[in-house]
C-alpha positions in Angstrom: 14.3 18.7 -17.6 13.8 16.1 -13.9 10.7 13.6 -14.5 7.7 14.8 -12.4 5.9 12.5 -9.9 2.1 12.8 -10.0 0.0 12.8 -6.1 -2.7 10.7 -7.5 -6.3 11.6 -6.4 -8.2 9.0 -4.1 -11.8 7.5 -5.9 -13.5 9.5 -3.2 -13.4 13.9 -1.8 -11.4 14.4 1.3 -15.0 14.9 2.9 -16.4 12.1 1.7 -13.6 10.0 2.9 -14.5 10.6 6.6 -17.9 9.3 6.0 -16.6 6.3 4.2 -14.1 5.5 5.9 -14.4 6.2 9.4 -14.9 2.4 10.7 -11.5 1.8 10.0 -9.7 5.7 10.8 -10.6 8.9 12.3 -11.8 11.4 10.4 -8.6 13.5 11.2 -6.6 10.6 10.1 -8.2 10.2 6.6 -7.3 13.8 5.9 -3.7 14.3 7.1 -2.9 10.4 6.0 -3.5 11.3 2.9 -3.3 15.1 2.6 0.0 15.4 4.7 1.8 11.9 4.8 1.1 10.6 1.2 1.6 13.6 -0.4 5.1 14.1 1.0 5.8 10.5 -0.4 5.4 12.6 -4.3 7.0 15.5 -2.6 10.1 14.1 -2.1 10.4 11.9 -5.0 10.5 14.8 -6.8 12.8 16.7 -4.8 15.4 13.6 -4.9 15.1 13.7 -8.8 16.2 17.3 -9.0 19.1 16.7 -6.5 19.9 13.4 -8.9 20.0 15.5 -12.2 23.4 17.2 -10.7 24.7 14.1 -8.3 28.6 13.2 -8.6 28.1 9.3 -9.9 32.0 9.2 -9.6 31.7 9.6 -6.2 29.9 6.7 -5.5 30.8 4.4 -2.5 29.5 1.7 -0.3 30.5 3.3 3.0 28.2 6.7 2.0 27.9 9.0 -1.1 25.3 11.2 -2.0 24.1 9.7 -5.2 23.3 5.8 -2.3 21.2 7.8 0.0 19.4 10.0 -2.9 19.0 6.3 -4.4 18.1 4.6 -1.5 15.3 7.9 -0.6 14.0 7.2 -4.5 13.1 3.6 -3.0 11.9 4.5 -0.1 9.3 7.2 -0.9 8.6 5.5 -4.5 7.1 2.5 -2.0 5.5 5.0 0.2 3.4 6.7 -2.6 2.6 3.0 -5.0 1.5 1.3 -1.3 -0.4 4.2 -0.7 -2.6 4.5 -3.9 -3.2 1.2 -3.5 -4.6 1.9 0.1 -6.7 4.4 -0.8 -8.0 3.0 -3.9 -9.4 -0.5 -2.5 -11.3 1.3 0.5 -14.4 2.6 0.7 -16.9 -0.3 -0.1 -19.0 -2.6 2.2 -16.7 -5.7 2.4 -19.3 -7.6 -0.3 -17.1 -10.1 -1.9 -19.6 -10.9 -4.3 -19.1 -7.5 -6.3 -15.5 -8.9 -6.8 -16.6 -12.7 -8.7 -12.6 -12.5 -10.4 -10.8 -11.7 -7.6 -12.3 -14.3 -5.1 -12.3 -16.4 -6.9 -8.6 -16.8 -7.7 -8.0 -16.4 -4.0 -10.0 -19.2 -3.2 -8.2 -21.1 -5.4 -5.1 -20.0 -4.5 -5.9 -20.4 0.1 -8.9 -22.4 -0.2 -11.2 -20.5 0.8 -11.8 -16.3 1.3 -11.5 -17.1 5.8 -8.3 -18.9 5.0 -7.2 -16.1 2.9 -8.4 -13.2 5.5 -6.6 -15.2 8.2 -3.1 -15.2 6.4 -3.6 -11.5 5.5 -4.5 -10.6 8.6 -1.5 -12.8 10.1 0.7 -10.8 7.5 -0.5 -7.6 8.6 0.4 -8.2 12.4 3.3 -10.1 12.2 4.7 -6.2 10.3 6.8 -4.5 12.3 5.5 -1.2 14.4 6.2 0.4 10.6 5.0 -1.9 7.6 2.6 -3.4 5.3 0.5 -6.6 4.3 0.0 -7.0 0.9 -1.8 -9.2 -1.7 0.3 -9.3 -4.1 0.0 -10.7 -7.6 3.3 -12.4 -8.2 3.6 -11.5 -12.0 6.6 -12.1 -13.3 7.6 -15.4 -11.4 4.7 -17.9 -10.2 1.6 -16.5 -11.0 0.2 -17.2 -7.5 -1.4 -14.7 -4.9 0.7 -14.2 -2.1 0.1 -12.0 1.1 3.2 -10.3 1.6 4.5 -9.0 4.6 6.7 -5.8 3.9 8.4 -3.6 6.1 9.1 -0.3 6.2 8.2 0.3 2.4 10.2 -2.3 0.7 12.0 -4.6 2.7 10.1 -8.1 1.8 8.3 -6.6 -1.5 8.6 -8.9 -4.3 10.3 -8.1 -7.7 7.6 -8.5 -10.6 5.1 -8.6 -7.7 1.5 -6.2 -9.1 -0.1 -4.9 -4.8 -3.9 -5.6 -5.1 -4.7 -4.6 -2.0 -2.2 -2.8 0.3 -3.3 -2.4 4.5 -0.7 0.5 5.9 0.3 -0.9 9.4 2.5 1.9 10.4 1.5 3.2 13.4 0.3 6.4 12.5 -2.4 4.8 10.5 -4.8 3.8 12.8 -3.5 4.6 17.1 -5.6 8.0 16.4 -9.0 5.7 16.3 -7.6 1.8 17.7 -4.3 2.9 19.9 -2.2 -0.3 20.2 -5.3 -2.8 18.2 -3.6 -3.7 15.1 -6.0 -6.5 15.0 -8.9 -4.6 15.5 -8.1 -1.8 12.7 -7.2 -5.3 10.1 -10.4 -6.7 10.3 -12.3 -2.9 9.8 -9.8 -2.4 7.1 -10.9 -5.5 6.0 -14.6 -5.3 6.1 -14.2 -1.7 4.6 -12.6 -3.3 1.6 -14.3 -2.3 -2.1 -14.1 -5.7 -3.9 -15.7 -4.1 -7.2 -12.4 -1.7 -7.4 -10.1 -5.0 -6.4 -11.5 -7.0 -9.0 -11.3 -4.0 -11.8 -7.2 -4.0 -10.4 -6.9 -8.1 -11.2 -8.2 -8.1 -14.3 -6.0 -5.0 -15.1 -3.4 -7.0 -14.3 -3.9 -10.9 -14.7 -2.6 -11.2 -18.3 
């Protein structure tokens, strides 16, 4: 029996999302971004798992093979699922950094100040391709540092052993319905809506 991937609930209801996130994304986007786009990645993870059970490994080929395409799409959908899980988890706050004392202290130690971190994070978000992410990552496996990582699509640029603490979706569908091509405005609104209490809990959970 194939492994079953789960679609994780947000820390707020669909109706609460429309109010909590209205400064970041449109009410319609809070719904279809989560219930269509995000859920779709989980749906296809399970479809891929089922097909992998019967894929012909002996036909693996660098030019084209079913197993190769399934493995590539597993990576794509896995990345999309994880980053969206974090995206919804860290949103829905008032942006008050005093509610995240441990993570803010770590940010200030690594970047010099919160404002310096914010400028670097925003730049990473803006510099991503038309589909991508800006991610505050805990480089747990290698350096132990906090890094702002630019991830194109869901996986190009990801850090091996890196734990995403904050992920900002800059795929155009995330913000065009409200801000059009105003990605910088969207990123500012995203940062202002961060829930630093949940980010702090996430940092303490993985910073071991």
